[in-house]
Backbone as numpy.savetxt, mean C-alpha at the origin, in Angstrom:
# Nx Ny Nz CAx CAy CAz Cx Cy Cz
20.37 -9.36 -16.11 20.40 -7.91 -15.99 19.25 -7.20 -16.73
18.75 -7.76 -17.85 17.66 -7.06 -18.53 16.45 -6.84 -17.62
16.13 -7.83 -16.76 14.99 -7.66 -15.85 15.24 -6.54 -14.87
16.45 -6.43 -14.34 16.77 -5.37 -13.39 16.65 -4.02 -14.08
17.12 -3.92 -15.32 17.05 -2.65 -16.03 15.59 -2.28 -16.31
14.78 -3.24 -16.74 13.38 -2.92 -17.04 12.63 -2.58 -15.75
12.97 -3.22 -14.64 12.36 -2.89 -13.37 12.72 -1.47 -12.96
13.98 -1.10 -13.13 14.42 0.26 -12.82 13.70 1.26 -13.70
13.56 0.95 -14.98 12.84 1.84 -15.90 11.39 1.99 -15.49
10.74 0.88 -15.08 9.36 0.93 -14.62 9.24 1.83 -13.40
10.14 1.69 -12.44 10.10 2.53 -11.25 10.29 4.00 -11.60
11.19 4.29 -12.53 11.42 5.67 -12.95 10.18 6.24 -13.63
9.55 5.45 -14.51 8.33 5.91 -15.19 7.21 6.15 -14.17
7.04 5.22 -13.21 6.01 5.41 -12.19 6.28 6.65 -11.36
7.53 6.87 -10.99 7.87 8.06 -10.20 7.53 9.34 -10.97
7.84 9.37 -12.28 7.53 10.54 -13.09 6.02 10.74 -13.20
5.28 9.63 -13.39 3.82 9.72 -13.49 3.21 10.16 -12.17
3.77 9.69 -11.05 3.29 10.11 -9.73 3.47 11.62 -9.56
4.65 12.13 -9.94 4.90 13.57 -9.83 3.96 14.36 -10.73
3.74 13.89 -11.93 2.86 14.60 -12.86 1.42 14.58 -12.33
0.98 13.44 -11.82 -0.39 13.35 -11.29 -0.57 14.25 -10.08
0.43 14.31 -9.22 0.35 15.18 -8.05 0.26 16.64 -8.48
0.97 16.99 -9.53 0.97 18.37 -10.02 -0.41 18.75 -10.58
-1.12 17.78 -11.18 -2.43 18.06 -11.77 -3.50 18.16 -10.69
-3.98 17.05 -10.20 -5.04 17.04 -9.20 -4.91 15.78 -8.37
-4.09 15.83 -7.34 -3.80 14.63 -6.57 -4.97 14.16 -5.72
-5.97 14.99 -5.52 -7.09 14.56 -4.69 -7.97 13.53 -5.40
-7.81 13.37 -6.67 -8.63 12.41 -7.41 -7.80 11.45 -8.24
-6.65 11.04 -7.71 -5.82 10.08 -8.41 -5.27 9.08 -7.41
-5.09 7.85 -7.86 -4.66 6.78 -6.96 -3.48 6.02 -7.54
-2.69 5.47 -6.63 -1.68 4.49 -6.97 -2.35 3.14 -6.78
-2.36 2.31 -7.81 -3.01 1.01 -7.75 -1.99 -0.07 -7.41
-2.41 -0.99 -6.55 -1.54 -2.09 -6.14 -2.39 -3.32 -5.88
-1.73 -4.48 -5.90 -2.41 -5.73 -5.56 -1.60 -6.43 -4.49
-2.31 -7.11 -3.61 -1.65 -7.90 -2.58 -2.58 -9.04 -2.17
-2.08 -10.25 -2.26 -2.87 -11.42 -1.89 -4.19 -11.50 -2.61
-4.25 -11.07 -3.86 -5.49 -11.09 -4.63 -6.41 -9.91 -4.37
-6.03 -9.03 -3.45 -6.82 -7.85 -3.13 -6.29 -6.66 -3.92
-7.18 -5.96 -4.63 -6.80 -4.78 -5.41 -7.03 -3.54 -4.56
-5.98 -2.72 -4.39 -6.02 -1.56 -3.52 -5.72 -0.28 -4.27
-6.32 0.82 -3.82 -6.05 2.15 -4.36 -5.57 3.04 -3.22
-4.40 3.64 -3.40 -3.85 4.56 -2.41 -3.91 5.97 -2.97
-4.61 6.89 -2.31 -4.68 8.27 -2.81 -3.29 8.88 -2.90
-2.98 9.48 -4.03 -1.65 10.06 -4.22 -1.36 11.16 -3.22
-2.38 11.85 -2.76 -2.18 12.94 -1.80 -1.59 12.43 -0.49
-1.82 11.16 -0.17 -1.35 10.60 1.10 -0.31 9.51 0.94
0.00 9.13 -0.28 1.05 8.13 -0.51 2.38 8.85 -0.57
3.40 8.17 -0.11 4.75 8.74 -0.14 5.60 8.03 -1.17
6.81 7.71 -0.77 7.74 7.05 -1.69 7.42 5.57 -1.85
7.96 5.00 -2.91 7.84 3.58 -3.18 9.24 2.99 -3.08
9.35 1.88 -2.33 10.64 1.23 -2.14 10.54 -0.23 -2.57
11.65 -0.77 -3.04 11.72 -2.21 -3.30 11.81 -2.92 -1.96
11.32 -4.15 -1.90 11.41 -4.95 -0.68 12.88 -5.19 -0.38
13.28 -4.90 0.85 14.68 -5.09 1.22 14.83 -5.89 2.51
13.77 -6.47 2.98 13.80 -7.22 4.22 13.51 -6.33 5.42
13.20 -6.96 6.53 12.87 -6.23 7.74 13.58 -6.85 8.94
13.68 -6.06 9.98 14.18 -6.54 11.26 12.95 -6.76 12.14
12.69 -8.01 12.54 11.48 -8.28 13.33 11.47 -7.52 14.65
10.27 -7.24 15.12 10.06 -6.58 16.40 9.34 -7.58 17.30
9.95 -7.94 18.44 9.29 -8.93 19.31 7.96 -8.41 19.87
7.05 -9.34 20.07 5.75 -9.07 20.69 4.85 -8.15 19.88
5.10 -8.05 18.58 4.25 -7.23 17.71 3.16 -8.11 17.09
2.09 -7.48 16.69 1.00 -8.20 16.02 1.51 -8.78 14.70
0.83 -9.81 14.21 1.28 -10.54 13.03 1.39 -9.66 11.79
0.54 -8.64 11.67 0.57 -7.77 10.50 1.70 -6.76 10.56
2.31 -6.57 11.74 3.45 -5.65 11.87 4.70 -6.50 11.65
5.28 -6.39 10.47 6.37 -7.27 10.08 7.70 -6.92 10.73
7.87 -5.67 11.13 9.12 -5.22 11.74 9.47 -3.83 11.27
10.76 -3.52 11.32 11.22 -2.21 10.88 12.27 -2.38 9.79
12.37 -1.36 8.95 13.35 -1.35 7.87 14.00 0.02 7.80
15.25 0.04 7.45 15.97 1.29 7.24 15.85 1.62 5.76
15.05 2.63 5.44 14.80 3.01 4.06 15.34 4.41 3.83
16.43 4.48 3.12 17.11 5.75 2.84 17.39 6.54 4.12
17.86 5.84 5.14 18.26 6.48 6.38 17.13 6.76 7.35
15.93 6.34 7.02 14.77 6.56 7.89 14.24 5.20 8.35
14.03 5.05 9.66 13.48 3.81 10.18 11.95 3.84 10.01
11.44 2.83 9.32 10.01 2.76 9.01 9.44 1.44 9.53
8.25 1.50 10.10 7.53 0.28 10.45 6.96 -0.33 9.18
7.08 -1.65 9.04 6.61 -2.34 7.83 5.34 -3.11 8.17
4.26 -2.75 7.47 2.94 -3.34 7.72 2.53 -4.19 6.54
2.09 -5.41 6.83 1.48 -6.25 5.80 0.04 -5.77 5.68
-0.23 -4.94 4.69 -1.55 -4.31 4.56 -2.64 -5.36 4.35
-2.33 -6.47 3.70 -3.31 -7.54 3.52 -3.72 -8.11 4.87
-2.75 -8.42 5.73 -3.04 -8.97 7.05 -3.79 -7.97 7.91
-3.45 -6.70 7.81 -4.14 -5.68 8.60 -5.61 -5.59 8.19
-5.87 -5.52 6.90 -7.25 -5.40 6.41 -8.06 -6.63 6.78
-7.43 -7.80 6.72 -8.15 -9.03 7.02 -8.16 -9.36 8.52
-7.76 -8.39 9.32 -7.84 -8.58 10.76 -6.76 -9.45 11.35
-5.60 -9.51 10.69 -4.48 -10.28 11.22 -4.56 -11.76 10.93
-5.50 -12.17 10.06 -5.67 -13.59 9.76 -4.43 -14.18 9.08
-3.68 -13.36 8.41 -2.42 -13.78 7.82 -1.36 -12.90 8.43
-0.20 -12.88 7.91 0.84 -12.03 8.48 2.21 -12.59 8.19
3.08 -12.51 9.19 4.48 -12.92 9.00 4.62 -14.27 8.30
3.80 -15.24 8.67 3.92 -16.58 8.12 3.69 -16.62 6.61
2.79 -15.79 6.10 2.46 -15.85 4.68 3.36 -14.97 3.81
4.07 -14.03 4.42 4.85 -13.07 3.64 5.90 -13.74 2.76
6.72 -14.67 3.26 7.73 -15.26 2.37 7.15 -15.90 1.11
5.96 -16.46 1.22 5.32 -17.08 0.06 4.88 -16.04 -0.97
4.61 -14.83 -0.53 4.11 -13.78 -1.42 5.21 -12.90 -1.99
6.41 -12.91 -1.40 7.47 -12.01 -1.86 8.00 -12.41 -3.23
8.09 -11.41 -4.09 8.67 -11.60 -5.42 9.52 -10.37 -5.73
10.08 -10.34 -6.92 10.84 -9.16 -7.33 9.92 -7.97 -7.54
8.61 -8.20 -7.63 7.64 -7.11 -7.80 7.15 -6.53 -6.48
7.46 -7.17 -5.36 6.99 -6.69 -4.06 7.52 -5.29 -3.78
6.65 -4.44 -3.24 7.01 -3.05 -2.98 6.52 -2.61 -1.61
7.15 -1.56 -1.11 6.75 -0.91 0.12 6.28 0.49 -0.25
5.04 0.82 0.07 4.47 2.13 -0.22 4.40 2.89 1.09
5.10 4.00 1.16 5.12 4.75 2.43 3.93 5.68 2.53
3.56 5.96 3.78 2.55 6.97 4.05 3.24 8.32 3.96
2.54 9.30 3.44 3.08 10.65 3.31 3.56 11.15 4.67
4.69 11.85 4.68 5.26 12.36 5.92 4.28 13.26 6.67
3.41 13.94 5.96 2.44 14.85 6.58 1.49 14.11 7.53
1.36 12.79 7.37 0.47 12.01 8.23 1.10 11.74 9.59
2.41 11.94 9.70 3.09 11.80 10.98 3.29 10.38 11.46
3.27 9.41 10.55 3.48 8.01 10.92 4.60 7.46 10.03
5.64 6.95 10.66 6.75 6.36 9.89 6.41 4.91 9.59
5.68 4.71 8.51 5.24 3.37 8.15 5.20 3.21 6.65
5.44 1.95 6.24 5.31 1.58 4.84 4.39 0.36 4.77
3.67 0.24 3.67 2.72 -0.85 3.47 3.27 -1.81 2.43
3.38 -3.08 2.80 3.86 -4.10 1.87 2.74 -4.48 0.91
3.03 -4.40 -0.39 2.11 -4.87 -1.43 2.86 -5.84 -2.34
2.12 -6.74 -2.96 2.75 -7.74 -3.82 3.25 -7.15 -5.14
2.47 -6.20 -5.68 2.89 -5.59 -6.95 2.13 -4.29 -7.17
2.76 -3.38 -7.90 2.10 -2.13 -8.27 1.40 -2.32 -9.61
0.30 -1.60 -9.80 -0.47 -1.70 -11.03 -0.67 -0.34 -11.70
0.21 0.61 -11.40 0.16 1.90 -12.08 -0.73 2.91 -11.38
-1.15 3.90 -12.13 -1.99 4.98 -11.60 -3.41 4.84 -12.15
-4.37 5.29 -11.36 -5.77 5.27 -11.78 -6.38 6.64 -11.54
-7.39 6.95 -12.36 -8.12 8.22 -12.22 -9.62 7.89 -12.15
-10.43 8.84 -11.72 -11.86 8.55 -11.56 -12.54 7.98 -12.81
-12.13 8.44 -13.97 -12.78 7.96 -15.19 -12.48 6.49 -15.49
-11.54 5.89 -14.75 -11.23 4.47 -14.94 -12.28 3.56 -14.29
-13.20 4.16 -13.52 -14.14 3.35 -12.74 -15.58 3.61 -13.16
-16.37 2.54 -13.18 -17.76 2.61 -13.61 -18.68 2.97 -12.46
-18.34 2.52 -11.23 -19.21 2.82 -10.10 -18.44 2.68 -8.79
-19.06 3.21 -7.73 -18.50 3.11 -6.38 -19.51 2.44 -5.48
-19.05 1.51 -4.65 -19.90 0.80 -3.71 -19.35 0.98 -2.30
-20.16 0.75 -1.28 -19.63 0.81 0.08 -18.61 -0.32 0.28
-17.75 -0.20 1.29 -16.76 -1.25 1.52 -17.43 -2.56 1.96
-16.70 -3.64 1.80 -17.21 -4.95 2.20 -17.48 -4.96 3.71
-18.49 -5.69 4.12 -18.86 -5.76 5.53 -17.73 -6.38 6.35
-17.46 -5.76 7.50 -16.44 -6.28 8.40 -15.04 -5.77 8.13
-14.88 -4.97 7.09 -13.56 -4.43 6.80 -13.28 -3.24 7.70
-12.01 -2.94 7.94 -11.69 -1.80 8.82 -12.16 -0.49 8.20
-12.36 0.50 9.06 -12.86 1.80 8.61 -11.91 2.52 7.68
-10.68 2.06 7.57 -9.73 2.72 6.66 -10.01 2.35 5.20
-10.89 1.40 4.95 -11.32 1.11 3.58 -12.52 2.01 3.31
-12.27 3.02 2.49 -13.27 4.07 2.25 -14.45 3.57 1.42
-14.15 2.88 0.33 -15.19 2.39 -0.58 -14.58 1.42 -1.57
-15.45 0.76 -2.31 -15.05 -0.14 -3.39 -15.36 0.56 -4.71
-14.36 0.67 -5.55 -14.56 1.23 -6.89 -14.46 0.08 -7.88
-15.39 0.03 -8.80 -15.43 -1.04 -9.78 -15.02 -0.47 -11.13
-13.98 -1.08 -11.73 -13.47 -0.55 -13.00 -14.33 -1.01 -14.17
-13.97 -0.58 -15.36 -14.75 -0.86 -16.57 -14.85 -2.36 -16.87
-13.88 -3.14 -16.39 -13.88 -4.60 -16.61 -14.60 -5.35 -15.50
-15.11 -4.64 -14.50 -15.84 -5.27 -13.41 -14.98 -5.66 -12.21
-13.72 -5.30 -12.21 -12.83 -5.62 -11.09 -13.03 -4.60 -9.97
-13.18 -5.10 -8.74 -13.38 -4.24 -7.57 -12.03 -3.84 -6.98
-11.88 -2.55 -6.70 -10.69 -1.98 -6.08 -11.10 -1.34 -4.76
-10.36 -1.62 -3.70 -10.66 -1.04 -2.39 -9.82 0.21 -2.20
-10.50 1.34 -1.98 -9.79 2.59 -1.75 -9.39 2.67 -0.28
-8.09 2.80 -0.03 -7.57 2.89 1.33 -7.53 4.36 1.73
-8.23 4.70 2.79 -8.21 6.05 3.33 -6.98 6.14 4.24
-5.87 6.62 3.69 -4.60 6.61 4.42 -4.62 7.58 5.60
-5.42 8.63 5.53 -5.55 9.53 6.67 -6.22 8.79 7.82
-7.32 8.10 7.53 -8.01 7.31 8.56 -7.11 6.19 9.06
-6.35 5.57 8.17 -5.42 4.50 8.56 -4.39 5.03 9.55
-3.85 6.21 9.28 -2.81 6.77 10.15 -3.33 7.14 11.53
-4.65 7.23 11.69 -5.26 7.57 12.98 -6.00 6.39 13.61
-6.05 5.27 12.88 -6.78 4.09 13.34 -6.12 3.51 14.59
-6.90 3.33 15.66 -6.36 2.87 16.94 -5.64 1.53 16.81
-6.18 0.60 16.05 -5.56 -0.71 15.86 -4.22 -0.57 15.13
-4.18 0.29 14.14 -2.96 0.51 13.35 -1.84 1.09 14.20
-2.20 1.92 15.15 -1.21 2.57 16.01 -0.79 1.70 17.19
-1.52 0.62 17.47 -1.22 -0.26 18.59 -0.64 -1.57 18.06
0.67 -1.65 17.95 1.30 -2.80 17.32 1.60 -3.95 18.28
1.48 -3.73 19.57 1.82 -4.77 20.55 0.75 -5.83 20.56
1.19 -7.10 20.47 0.25 -8.23 20.46 -0.32 -8.49 21.84
């Protein structure tokens, strides 16, 4: 039970920090997450709620990165393996069970984007602000256009900024049929 309590406390602290960051200047703050060794930044202005992994109902004939649908607080959401989507579907349903842990989370897209979807990440890494980064580089070659840029932190770790607005309009993202 101590792990469950500390996990609940972590989620509560993150939720409070998310609200505080949104109140200050959400256009320049990110939710940091990692998935499959990839470090991602989600702009707070376009990120929605955070949910614990609760399983999905598979959807037949969907692309490998579209894991299925989940009922999250009474709302049906499409569940996307963001790692598989960014890597062009090279991974997907087959690799998810190996990556799932008690730290796995679903990050929803803001309702204003008009897409009922959540992104599966392996773990959250808190909030980041511009001063946490030493420089910005263009995205890696061959990555989807929803990766806005690479930000490199003070320790030299590269973080990929996900343009959630572009993601919500990306033709591949909206076409889930295999």
